VOGU-3710 file (C-alpha; in Angstrom, 3 decimals, decimal comma):
1> mtayeeifrs> -0,200/-0,331/0,080  0,894/3,675/-0,325  1,131/6,110/2,088  -1,932/7,564/1,411  -4,075/4,171/0,909  -2,262/3,317/4,233  -3,454/6,205/6,403  -7,100/6,065/4,214  -7,141/2,326/5,488  -6,617/3,240/9,077
11> svddregfwl> -9,129/5,722/9,048  -11,756/3,103/8,073  -10,470/-0,057/9,625  -9,905/2,098/12,949  -11,846/5,009/13,318  -11,826/5,628/16,965  -7,841/5,312/17,108  -7,451/7,342/14,018  -9,223/10,310/15,020  -8,441/10,295/18,534
21> raadgidwdv> -4,391/10,484/17,576  -5,204/13,104/15,506  -6,505/14,890/17,997  -3,642/15,036/19,883  -3,135/17,934/17,343  -4,389/20,159/19,336  -4,978/21,602/23,217  -7,638/20,324/25,054  -8,841/21,271/28,815  -10,482/17,861/28,867
31> aptraldesn> -8,796/15,416/26,695  -11,288/13,339/25,137  -11,359/9,440/26,169  -13,732/8,381/22,874  -13,922/9,665/19,496  -17,480/8,738/18,439  -21,202/9,090/19,883  -23,261/6,911/17,217  -25,689/6,185/19,913  -28,685/8,628/17,894
41> ppfyrwfpdg> -27,844/7,880/14,008  -27,448/10,483/11,436  -27,121/12,916/14,528  -23,528/11,982/15,237  -21,133/13,306/17,656  -17,554/13,743/17,925  -15,155/13,961/20,750  -18,313/14,025/23,266  -16,540/14,056/26,686  -13,832/16,321/25,449
51> elnvahnald> -13,499/20,353/26,372  -11,614/23,055/24,731  -11,270/26,264/23,460  -10,595/26,744/19,461  -9,269/30,534/19,803  -6,800/29,464/22,408  -5,450/26,604/19,825  -5,301/28,905/17,144  -3,371/31,941/18,765  -2,201/31,597/23,119
61> rhvdagnger> -1,535/27,876/22,527  1,586/29,341/19,662  2,580/32,579/22,042  2,636/29,942/24,942  5,233/27,771/23,313  7,412/30,382/22,204  6,172/31,559/18,523  4,436/35,083/19,893  6,853/36,384/17,296  5,949/34,150/14,121
71> talvydspvt> 3,700/36,251/11,987  0,302/34,850/11,935  -1,680/37,114/9,703  -0,863/39,490/6,753  -3,842/41,820/5,268  -3,238/42,750/1,921  -5,423/45,591/-0,067  -4,772/46,508/-3,138  -8,179/48,205/-2,769  -6,957/50,450/-0,082
81> gsrrsytyae> -3,403/50,423/-0,942  -2,826/49,419/2,474  -1,242/46,015/4,478  -0,069/45,570/7,463  0,869/42,245/9,386  -0,153/40,474/12,731  2,327/38,419/14,682  0,810/35,743/16,934  1,074/37,794/19,847  -0,630/40,770/18,411
91> lrdevalfag> -3,257/39,087/17,216  -3,660/37,307/20,360  -3,950/40,181/22,158  -6,013/42,425/19,833  -8,570/38,799/19,763  -8,869/39,359/23,667  -9,690/42,705/24,118  -12,403/42,648/20,948  -13,331/39,573/23,143  -13,858/41,778/26,142
101> vlrdqgvghg> -15,662/44,508/24,014  -18,096/41,557/23,182  -18,295/40,443/27,003  -19,116/44,289/27,973  -22,473/43,974/25,416  -23,770/41,114/27,142  -21,992/38,188/24,769  -21,098/34,898/26,442  -20,760/31,380/25,928  -24,044/30,406/23,971
111> drvvvympmv> -24,921/33,385/22,845  -24,740/34,407/18,655  -23,236/36,927/17,307  -23,608/37,993/13,070  -20,608/38,905/11,720  -21,064/41,101/8,433  -17,802/42,071/7,208  -15,271/42,872/4,400  -11,750/41,739/3,956  -10,445/43,257/6,674
121> peaaiamlac> -8,152/41,387/9,676  -11,400/43,004/12,178  -13,873/40,134/10,327  -10,876/37,326/11,422  -10,670/39,248/14,875  -14,302/39,612/15,634  -14,688/35,804/14,567  -11,970/34,811/16,791  -13,252/36,237/19,527  -16,483/35,086/19,194
131> arlgavhsvv> -15,334/31,746/19,293  -12,415/33,139/22,756  -16,006/33,425/25,065  -17,908/30,328/23,862  -20,395/32,225/21,475  -21,540/31,204/17,985  -20,761/33,456/15,373  -22,247/33,445/11,781  -21,019/35,279/9,533  -22,833/37,294/6,218
141> fggfaakela> -21,410/37,612/3,256  -20,378/41,752/3,478  -22,655/43,665/1,122  -25,398/40,999/1,433  -29,022/42,869/0,409  -31,007/43,605/3,480  -33,763/40,989/3,169  -30,777/38,536/2,761  -29,381/39,564/5,718  -32,903/40,077/7,987
151> vriddagpkv> -33,735/36,354/7,315  -30,128/35,204/8,907  -30,830/37,697/11,803  -34,324/36,066/12,765  -32,856/32,713/12,200  -29,878/33,086/14,587  -31,228/34,961/17,149  -27,948/37,045/17,800  -27,264/39,049/20,900  -24,930/41,810/19,033
161> vvsascgieg> -24,308/42,352/14,641  -20,900/43,362/14,424  -20,479/45,280/11,272  -18,276/48,168/8,975  -19,069/51,367/8,103  -18,480/50,252/4,214  -16,874/47,697/1,803  -15,060/47,966/-1,278  -15,824/45,690/-4,477  -13,474/46,525/-6,998
171> krvieykpll> -13,398/50,523/-7,476  -16,786/50,714/-5,552  -17,607/51,565/-1,877  -20,842/49,809/-0,286  -21,702/51,681/2,539  -22,977/48,489/5,398  -24,467/51,109/7,480  -28,027/51,584/5,865  -28,516/47,869/4,556  -27,688/46,554/8,510
181> draielsdrk> -30,375/49,608/9,776  -32,758/48,015/6,748  -31,885/44,508/7,881  -32,883/44,983/11,767  -36,061/47,103/10,547  -36,983/44,009/8,485  -35,840/41,610/11,099  -38,065/40,033/14,114  -35,452/39,583/16,518  -33,731/42,467/17,316
191> pastvilqre> -30,121/42,180/18,279  -29,257/44,648/21,381  -26,515/46,439/19,888  -24,562/46,820/17,349  -20,488/46,996/16,923  -19,418/49,027/13,582  -15,635/49,453/12,161  -15,473/53,027/11,041  -13,600/52,906/7,575  -12,390/55,883/6,127
201> qataqlgptd> -13,154/55,271/2,820  -17,179/55,841/4,065  -18,096/56,594/7,816  -21,413/55,939/9,007  -23,403/57,660/11,427  -24,151/56,008/14,637  -27,071/55,973/16,092  -28,271/54,751/20,577  -27,907/50,970/20,068  -24,435/51,568/17,857
211> vdwaeavara> -21,018/51,128/19,738  -18,170/52,486/18,157  -15,293/49,620/17,136  -12,343/51,369/18,270  -13,801/53,467/20,840  -15,074/50,085/22,753  -11,871/48,226/22,543  -10,072/51,474/24,138  -12,143/50,908/26,635  -12,300/46,890/27,040
221> tpadpvpvka> -10,019/45,014/29,126  -8,745/41,163/27,483  -10,893/37,768/28,026  -9,544/34,841/28,875  -10,724/31,835/26,970  -13,553/30,184/27,851  -13,405/26,392/27,511  -16,456/24,958/25,486  -17,604/21,028/25,287  -16,310/19,855/21,978
231> tdplyvlyts> -19,374/19,423/20,494  -20,638/22,652/21,541  -21,308/25,258/18,031  -18,193/26,709/16,708  -20,108/28,741/14,042  -23,570/28,731/11,957  -22,897/29,463/8,332  -25,837/29,856/5,967  -25,567/28,047/2,469  -28,989/28,688/0,122
241> gttgkpkgvv> -31,458/25,962/-0,106  -33,452/24,606/-3,099  -36,683/26,024/-1,037  -35,586/29,926/-0,847  -35,326/29,652/2,882  -31,259/29,430/3,582  -29,951/26,490/5,363  -27,498/27,321/8,575  -24,797/24,559/8,650  -23,794/23,924/12,360
251> rdsggyaval> -19,790/23,592/12,746  -19,073/22,082/16,082  -15,912/22,877/18,207  -13,697/20,207/18,512  -14,516/17,678/15,682  -13,768/20,870/13,438  -10,411/22,094/14,905  -9,255/18,199/14,510  -10,058/17,842/11,031  -8,512/21,056/10,165
261> awsmpniydv> -5,359/20,897/12,178  -4,888/17,221/10,207  -5,845/19,106/7,046  -2,734/21,674/7,285  0,264/19,605/6,504  -1,486/16,487/5,047  -3,582/17,990/2,021  -1,915/21,596/1,602  1,716/20,885/2,750  1,574/23,160/5,014
271> gpgetiftas> 3,080/23,851/8,295  4,515/26,213/11,447  6,232/29,133/10,081  5,013/28,558/5,896  2,178/30,435/4,489  -0,917/30,124/2,586  -2,704/32,688/0,510  -6,474/31,818/0,449  -8,307/34,313/-2,162  -11,425/33,519/-0,885
281> dvgwvvghsy> -14,113/35,571/1,387  -14,456/35,443/5,171  -18,229/35,337/4,376  -17,925/31,744/2,191  -16,609/28,374/3,580  -13,527/28,676/2,455  -12,811/31,771/4,392  -13,367/30,091/7,702  -11,748/27,080/7,043  -8,630/27,996/5,623
291> ivyapllaga> -8,293/31,820/5,843  -8,574/31,839/9,321  -9,112/28,959/11,567  -7,082/26,075/9,622  -3,696/28,059/8,897  -3,868/29,391/12,842  -4,522/26,143/14,120  -1,607/25,185/12,236  0,936/27,956/13,281  1,288/29,184/9,760
301> ttvlyegkpv> 0,691/32,721/8,150  -1,948/33,323/6,530  -2,954/36,332/4,154  -6,281/38,109/3,996  -6,499/40,017/0,500  -8,687/42,336/0,052  -9,108/42,458/-3,957  -9,749/40,823/-7,123  -7,780/38,497/-9,129  -8,184/40,942/-12,474
311> gtpdagqfwr> -9,140/44,713/-11,966  -7,431/45,604/-8,858  -5,436/46,810/-10,503  -4,541/43,970/-12,989  -4,031/39,805/-13,281  -0,732/40,110/-11,478  -1,893/40,597/-7,960  -1,886/36,647/-7,095  1,787/36,582/-8,174  2,892/40,056/-6,254
321> vvqengvksv> 1,372/38,508/-3,092  3,085/34,927/-3,554  6,098/37,107/-3,673  6,186/39,378/-0,994  4,898/37,128/1,488  7,069/34,184/0,262  3,343/32,079/-0,123  4,047/27,925/-0,555  0,518/27,441/-1,348  -2,173/29,283/-3,048
331> ftaptafrai> -5,660/28,110/-2,684  -8,715/29,853/-4,725  -11,768/28,872/-7,036  -11,013/28,137/-10,992  -13,253/30,820/-11,785  -10,289/33,137/-9,893  -7,914/31,748/-12,438  -10,318/31,527/-15,826  -10,467/35,540/-15,553  -6,704/35,560/-14,655
341> kkedpkgefl> -6,355/33,908/-18,069  -9,108/36,112/-20,024  -7,492/39,257/-19,077  -3,785/37,453/-19,684  -3,832/34,253/-21,823  -0,084/33,894/-21,689  0,657/34,893/-18,369  2,766/37,707/-19,415  2,224/39,014/-15,957  3,805/36,175/-14,178
351> gqydvsslky> 7,371/37,321/-15,532  7,033/40,082/-13,404  7,398/38,191/-10,265  9,292/36,130/-8,110  7,339/33,153/-7,435  9,929/30,260/-6,538  8,259/29,820/-3,279  5,098/28,900/-4,793  5,089/24,943/-4,510  1,201/24,039/-4,947
361> lflagerldp> -2,224/26,151/-6,663  -4,909/24,027/-4,757  -8,448/25,039/-6,598  -12,042/24,202/-5,110  -15,614/25,358/-4,769  -16,124/24,726/-8,548  -16,025/22,196/-11,293  -12,412/22,587/-12,700  -12,189/21,842/-16,246  -9,678/20,250/-17,375
371> ethrwasdll> -8,397/22,855/-20,004  -8,246/26,255/-16,822  -6,439/22,550/-15,459  -3,625/22,533/-18,357  -3,262/26,555/-18,662  -2,088/26,950/-14,912  -0,247/23,698/-14,932  1,344/24,868/-18,574  1,983/28,596/-16,896  3,033/27,240/-13,419
381> gipvidhwwq> 4,929/24,438/-13,521  3,489/23,139/-9,799  1,243/20,420/-9,165  -2,374/22,009/-10,108  -4,628/20,248/-7,312  -8,312/20,065/-8,036  -10,094/19,287/-4,725  -13,821/18,633/-3,482  -16,124/20,066/-0,629  -19,112/21,718/0,554
391> tetgwpiaan> -20,178/24,494/2,585  -21,615/21,143/5,023  -18,465/19,706/4,974  -16,311/21,866/6,225  -12,933/20,184/4,786  -12,161/18,662/1,525  -14,182/15,800/0,263  -11,705/14,343/-1,952  -8,260/15,830/-2,541  -4,581/15,313/-3,594
401> pagielleik> -2,532/14,904/0,072  0,412/16,707/-1,153  1,638/16,518/2,565  1,404/12,842/2,800  2,379/12,127/-0,881  1,931/13,557/-4,384  -1,019/11,360/-6,324  -1,240/11,413/-9,744  -2,891/13,949/-11,561  -5,979/13,376/-13,427
411> pgsptrampg> -7,218/16,384/-15,024  -11,104/16,163/-14,387  -11,009/14,528/-11,116  -10,370/16,106/-7,352  -8,315/12,864/-6,953  -9,111/10,504/-3,876  -11,097/10,442/-0,581  -9,838/11,988/2,582  -10,042/10,054/5,599  -13,192/9,113/7,051
421> wdvqvlderg> -14,913/9,470/3,784  -16,235/6,133/2,705  -17,399/8,047/-1,150  -19,886/6,388/-2,900  -21,830/6,302/-6,531  -25,478/4,979/-6,276  -27,855/4,544/-8,921  -31,653/5,841/-8,110  -32,259/2,293/-6,262  -29,370/3,230/-3,693
431> rpvepgvdga> -27,331/0,674/-5,399  -23,962/0,618/-6,286  -23,037/1,619/-9,814  -19,670/0,143/-11,610  -16,838/2,084/-12,273  -17,139/5,026/-14,967  -21,136/4,997/-14,795  -22,476/8,199/-13,515  -24,954/8,627/-10,547  -25,636/9,706/-7,384
441> ivaklplppg> -21,969/10,940/-5,317  -22,820/9,752/-1,367  -20,794/9,261/1,623  -21,365/6,481/4,349  -22,526/7,855/7,609  -20,907/8,121/10,028  -18,828/11,796/8,631  -15,747/12,174/9,772  -14,380/15,267/12,230  -15,292/18,656/10,601
451> afptlwnddg> -18,693/17,777/8,862  -21,824/19,309/10,215  -23,733/17,404/12,599  -27,049/19,000/11,699  -28,935/22,171/10,794  -29,215/25,614/13,382  -32,777/24,609/15,175  -33,565/22,249/12,185  -33,263/18,474/12,764  -36,086/17,747/10,409
461> ryvssymsaf> -34,682/19,943/7,732  -30,839/18,350/8,123  -32,504/14,524/8,039  -35,206/15,248/4,988  -32,588/17,237/2,890  -29,225/15,081/3,392  -30,026/12,111/5,352  -33,076/10,557/3,848  -32,508/10,042/0,131  -30,232/6,691/0,699
471> egyyltgdgg> -30,629/5,054/4,347  -27,370/5,472/6,038  -25,630/7,755/3,622  -25,235/11,704/3,333  -26,540/13,027/-0,333  -23,851/15,547/-1,160  -26,053/16,752/-3,978  -23,567/15,979/-6,872  -23,351/13,908/-10,028  -20,478/11,905/-11,222
481> hldadgyvfv> -18,389/8,720/-10,589  -15,553/7,063/-9,626  -12,876/5,311/-11,769  -11,163/2,016/-11,458  -8,621/3,678/-9,018  -10,980/4,518/-7,154  -10,695/8,469/-8,580  -13,484/10,549/-7,769  -15,202/12,708/-10,884  -17,868/15,591/-9,914
491> mgrtddvinv> -19,518/16,538/-12,831  -22,014/19,646/-10,889  -24,875/19,312/-9,460  -27,459/16,024/-9,600  -29,990/18,752/-11,686  -27,083/19,587/-13,900  -27,710/16,290/-15,219  -30,126/16,492/-18,357  -32,232/13,790/-19,817  -32,407/14,179/-23,582
501> aghrlstggm> -34,524/12,515/-25,262  -34,233/9,482/-22,435  -30,777/9,949/-22,209  -29,147/11,114/-19,164  -26,292/13,481/-20,202  -24,009/15,844/-18,267  -23,784/19,575/-18,916  -20,136/19,241/-17,191  -18,931/17,074/-19,867  -20,140/19,700/-22,803
511> eevlashpdi> -18,744/21,989/-20,740  -15,329/20,316/-20,414  -15,307/20,223/-24,609  -16,036/23,573/-25,125  -13,952/25,394/-22,912  -10,645/23,019/-24,157  -11,639/25,486/-27,504  -8,716/27,730/-27,802  -10,765/30,762/-28,114  -12,709/29,838/-25,078
521> aecavigvad> -12,670/31,741/-21,851  -15,248/30,094/-19,841  -18,563/28,782/-20,967  -22,188/27,332/-19,260  -24,031/24,653/-20,270  -27,253/24,418/-19,108  -30,513/21,812/-20,041  -34,174/23,724/-21,370  -37,002/22,205/-21,607  -38,005/20,722/-25,367
531> tmkgqiprgf> -41,703/19,419/-26,594  -39,768/16,872/-28,512  -37,217/15,710/-26,285  -38,272/16,982/-22,789  -34,987/18,852/-22,444  -31,967/20,152/-25,313  -28,510/22,081/-23,959  -27,934/25,301/-24,905  -24,698/26,818/-24,596  -22,834/30,248/-23,566
541> vvlksgvdsd> -19,157/30,929/-24,229  -16,976/33,891/-23,193  -14,409/34,783/-25,555  -10,834/35,349/-24,613  -9,304/38,754/-24,443  -7,616/39,798/-28,314  -9,914/37,149/-29,747  -10,756/39,035/-33,049  -14,770/38,298/-33,110  -15,252/41,064/-35,400
551> aegyedglra> -13,597/39,099/-38,154  -16,740/38,270/-41,280  -18,417/34,928/-40,444  -16,579/34,242/-37,221  -19,469/33,756/-34,609  -21,060/31,528/-37,218  -17,811/29,372/-37,826  -16,870/29,041/-34,071  -20,815/27,655/-33,394  -20,072/25,064/-36,005
561> elvqmvrdqi> -16,754/24,189/-34,843  -18,407/23,870/-31,053  -21,474/21,596/-31,653  -19,160/19,898/-33,938  -16,589/19,291/-31,283  -19,259/17,784/-29,279  -20,819/15,861/-31,365  -17,419/14,038/-32,036  -16,558/13,790/-28,269  -19,981/12,919/-26,701
571> gavaslkdva> -21,986/12,073/-30,015  -24,635/13,248/-31,727  -26,887/12,017/-28,550  -25,684/15,236/-26,874  -27,965/17,524/-29,459  -26,123/20,233/-28,296  -26,848/22,712/-31,566  -27,474/25,978/-29,587  -24,068/27,906/-28,347  -24,032/31,444/-27,783
581> vvpalpktrs> -21,560/34,191/-27,675  -21,852/36,606/-24,428  -19,780/38,809/-23,213  -20,074/36,990/-19,479  -21,561/34,687/-17,079  -23,847/35,874/-14,578  -21,792/34,846/-11,246  -21,997/34,468/-7,628  -19,256/36,457/-5,334  -17,899/33,379/-4,537
591> gkilrktmrg> -17,301/32,697/-8,255  -19,924/29,773/-9,101  -22,163/30,380/-12,495  -26,015/30,507/-12,007  -26,993/27,850/-13,969  -30,415/27,337/-12,106  -31,044/30,998/-12,891  -30,456/30,724/-16,442  -32,110/27,816/-16,994  -35,344/29,155/-15,097
601> iadgveepvp> -35,043/32,461/-16,992  -34,837/30,111/-20,915  -37,881/28,102/-19,681  -39,881/31,071/-19,175  -39,857/31,280/-15,180  -39,634/34,856/-13,607  -36,853/33,833/-11,356  -35,469/35,596/-9,124  -32,315/37,493/-9,226  -30,403/35,459/-6,318
611> stiddasvld> -28,815/37,505/-3,313  -25,728/36,188/-3,622  -25,233/37,626/-7,636  -22,242/39,822/-7,991  -23,278/41,677/-10,958  -26,750/41,508/-11,593  -26,204/43,234/-14,912  -24,760/40,726/-16,823  -28,026/38,417/-16,219  -30,026/41,489/-17,574
621> tlrpvlrre> -27,342/40,995/-20,986  -28,245/37,892/-20,656  -31,693/37,596/-20,099  -32,863/38,339/-24,365  -30,392/35,953/-25,503  -31,611/32,610/-22,812  -35,852/34,230/-23,813  -34,718/34,491/-27,467  -36,076/37,875/-27,597
//
C-alpha cells in the first residue's frame, strides 16, 4: 500500500484510534477518551467528553510555546493601497480585547453574534473573539442585501451584530450601515446592539444602539478563553436551500479543530511558519476554514486579501502576493484562474514576479475544467490540485494529499477520498454503480470530524435534505462517478444532469469540450425544456481577450466548430446545436455560475435575482439571449 492508502485504510478500519491520535494535535482542557458518539444516528457527535477552546488553539497555544513573534496574519488590500501584518502575540491581544468588547455587550457562552464585514483583519478578529468567549458566530457575506441579512438575523437570533461602515468591491465603495439598519428594521428578532468598524472610505452615522469599534476597544479589558464542550457549536454558516430559505450549517468546536489541524500539513503541505494564501472571502466556508481557522491552528501565516484576481489593478496581483509573502500554497476558485486567463492568456504578468516559493495551486468551489487545469499547470509548472468539498463538510471530501504523497493527477478529478470519507456512487435505487458510470455521489455515515452535525434549529430539515434519500448515506447533491482507481469525478449538481430523449447527459461533460477550444475563456451549458426531447442543451461561451470576434463569419464558424466538437467527443445524442457567444456569465460573489437561474429564465420562469449575484447587470444583458427575444 502507498502512504496515502495506509492512512486512509487506518481511518476506515480503526476510526476511534485514528481520530483520537489526530486529536493529540490540539490542546484540550479536558482530553477526550472516545472519538465518536453514535448513539443517535444520523446525529453523530465527535469527541463527546472533550472540552477545549478553539481560539486558544489558534493563538494562545503558539504564543505560550514561544512563537509569539511569528507572523500570524497578513492583510493585503490593493483596493485601499494598504498592508499590515500581525504576529501571533499581537493577534491574540487584539482578539482578547475584542472579546472583552463583546463581553461588555452581554455576549457569553452560547450566544450568537452575526458578523457582517468586508475582507479586513477585524472580520477574523471578530470571529476569533466569539470563539474565545464560547459564543457562536454567524458570518454573513459583506454587502449582502438587507432582506437576506434579515432572514439570517431572524434565524440565528444574535445578541450583537458586528459590522463596518463600508466594504469595497473592485472600485465601488458599498456602504454597509444602511443595509444593516434596513435588515434590523425588517427582522423580528432585534439585536441588543451593533458594533461598527469605521473605515475612512465611508464613515457611518451611529445611532443609540451602535457602538464604535475603536472606542469600545479602547475601554475594554482582555477576556480569557472559555472552555466549551467539543460538541458545542463554533459557528453557523448559511447556505442556499432549494426552498429559498437558507440552511444554517452548524459547525462543532472539537471535530472541526481536529479535522482542520490534520488537513493543513497532510493535504495542503503547510506547517508552522509557512504561508498559505487563500483568495476567497470570510463570508464563505473556504474563508472560515482556510483563511481563518486552519492556518492559525497549524501555526502558519495566512494572507487575508481584499481585492480581485483581476482589475485591482491587474491580473498580476496573485503573483505579487506570492512574491511579497513567500507563499507556499495558493488556494482559490477555478473562476479566479479563468478570469486571469481571460485577461492575460499568455501569463505575461507572471514574468514580473519571483514566485519560486510557490509549490502548489489548490482549486475548489466549482468544477475545475481540464482546460483551465492545463493552462494553470503549463503556466506555473507546479502541481495544480483540484479538490472537492462543500459548506456542509467544512474541509475536503476528495483531494490530492500533498503533505502525505502526491498521487497521480487526472485532470477533471479532485483525486481520491480523504480519511474518514467513504465516498460511493449510487443509482436511483441506492445500488452501487460500476466504475465509470455516473450516479449520485454520497458519503457513508458517519461523516468524519469537521462535517456538520445538523442544521441550526432544524434537525428535521437536516434529515430530509441530506440523510433520507439513501439510508445510511449523506447525499452530497453532486453527480459523477468513480473510476477503476477510486478517483472521484464530480460532473456537477445532480440537477445539472439533463435528460435528452431518455438519455441522461452531464452538462459538465459538454462544458469540458467547449472549454477546450482555444478561443474560449469560460462557458456554461444548461438544459432547457423541449417539447420533443424533454430537455435540450444550450451552450453559452465567453471569448478570451484578443480574439478577433468581429471578423466576418467568425461567430457562425465558431458555433459550427463547437457543435461539431461536442458531436465528435460526446456523440450526436448530446444534441448540442445551440451555442451563443456572450460578453459574460452571471456568477455569485464566490464565483459560481448561476446555471439554475439561467435555466429558469430560458424556460420562461420569472426567476428572482439571487442575493449572492456578483453583478446583476450581466443577467440583464443575458436575459434576452436566454429568452430568444
